[in-house]
C-alpha positions as CSV (number, residue, x, y, z in Angstrom):
1,X,122.8,-9.0,29.4
2,X,125.5,-8.8,32.0
3,X,126.1,-5.0,32.3
4,X,123.1,-3.2,33.8
5,X,124.7,0.1,32.7
6,X,124.6,-0.4,29.0
7,X,122.8,2.6,27.5
8,X,122.7,3.6,23.8
9,X,122.9,2.0,20.4
10,X,124.2,-1.5,20.3
11,X,124.3,-4.1,17.6
12,X,121.0,-6.0,17.8
13,X,121.4,-8.9,20.1
14,X,118.7,-10.8,18.2
15,X,120.4,-10.2,14.8
16,X,117.2,-8.8,13.2
17,X,118.3,-5.2,12.8
18,X,121.5,-3.2,12.4
19,X,121.1,-1.7,15.9
20,X,118.9,-1.8,18.9
21,X,118.7,0.8,21.7
22,X,119.8,-0.6,25.1
23,X,118.5,0.9,28.3
24,X,120.0,-0.3,31.6
25,X,121.4,-3.3,29.9
26,X,118.0,-4.3,28.5
27,X,117.1,-4.4,24.8
28,X,114.2,-2.0,23.9
29,X,111.8,-1.8,21.0
30,X,113.7,1.1,19.3
31,X,115.6,-0.3,16.4
32,X,117.6,1.2,13.5
33,X,118.5,-0.1,10.0
34,X,120.9,2.3,8.3
35,X,119.5,5.8,9.1
36,X,115.9,4.6,9.6
37,X,114.6,4.2,13.1
38,X,111.5,2.2,13.9
39,X,110.0,0.1,16.6
40,X,109.9,-3.6,17.0
41,X,109.3,-5.3,20.4
42,X,112.2,-7.5,21.4
43,X,111.3,-11.1,20.6
44,X,110.5,-13.6,23.4
45,X,113.8,-15.5,23.0
46,X,117.3,-15.3,24.3
47,X,119.7,-13.1,22.4
48,X,121.5,-14.9,19.6
49,X,124.6,-12.7,19.6
50,X,126.5,-10.5,22.1
51,X,125.7,-6.9,21.4
52,X,128.5,-4.4,20.8
53,X,128.3,-0.7,21.4
54,X,128.0,1.5,18.3
55,X,130.1,4.6,18.3
56,X,128.1,7.7,17.3
57,X,129.8,10.0,14.9
58,X,130.0,13.5,16.3
59,X,131.3,16.7,14.7
60,X,134.1,17.9,16.8
61,X,134.4,21.3,15.1
62,X,130.8,22.4,15.4
63,X,130.4,22.2,11.7
64,X,127.0,20.5,11.9
65,X,125.6,23.4,14.0
66,X,123.8,26.5,12.8
67,X,124.2,29.8,14.6
68,X,121.2,32.1,15.1
69,X,123.4,35.0,13.9
70,X,124.8,33.1,11.0
71,X,124.3,33.9,7.4
72,X,121.8,31.1,7.0
73,X,119.4,32.8,9.4
74,X,119.1,36.0,7.2
75,X,119.8,39.6,8.0
76,X,118.6,41.3,11.2
77,X,116.1,43.2,9.1
78,X,114.7,39.8,7.7
79,X,114.4,38.4,11.2
80,X,112.7,41.5,12.5
81,X,110.2,41.4,9.6
82,X,109.5,37.7,10.5
83,X,109.0,38.7,14.1
84,X,106.6,41.5,13.1
85,X,104.0,39.0,12.2
86,X,103.4,38.7,16.0
87,X,102.4,42.4,16.0
88,X,101.7,44.2,19.2
89,X,100.5,41.0,20.9
90,X,104.0,39.6,21.1
91,X,105.1,39.5,24.7
92,X,101.8,40.9,26.0
93,X,101.2,37.7,27.9
94,X,104.1,38.6,30.3
95,X,103.0,40.4,33.4
96,X,105.4,43.1,34.3
97,X,105.8,44.2,37.9
98,X,104.5,47.7,38.9
99,X,107.6,49.9,38.9
100,X,105.8,53.0,40.3
101,X,106.0,53.2,44.1
102,X,103.4,56.0,44.3
103,X,100.6,53.9,42.9
């Protein structure tokens, strides 16, 4: 590989998988076929094709993100009920500074 800065998903230079992760211009064992990622060590042979970068699809409007205060997360009451399972021990591992100067 010529460019030592290649990083990310590229077409598999060995033509065995849809894509192969490149790190510092070197093919790694992380491969992808469709949406399935797996591992296969690069073969001990020269690449048979020139790898091309694969553009990752990204949501530009944030539509793929969930907000903690969104409707999907339930009401505040529901979230407090879920948190209640921790009982009085929740946060007890945190040491608070002594705020009384006279002690």
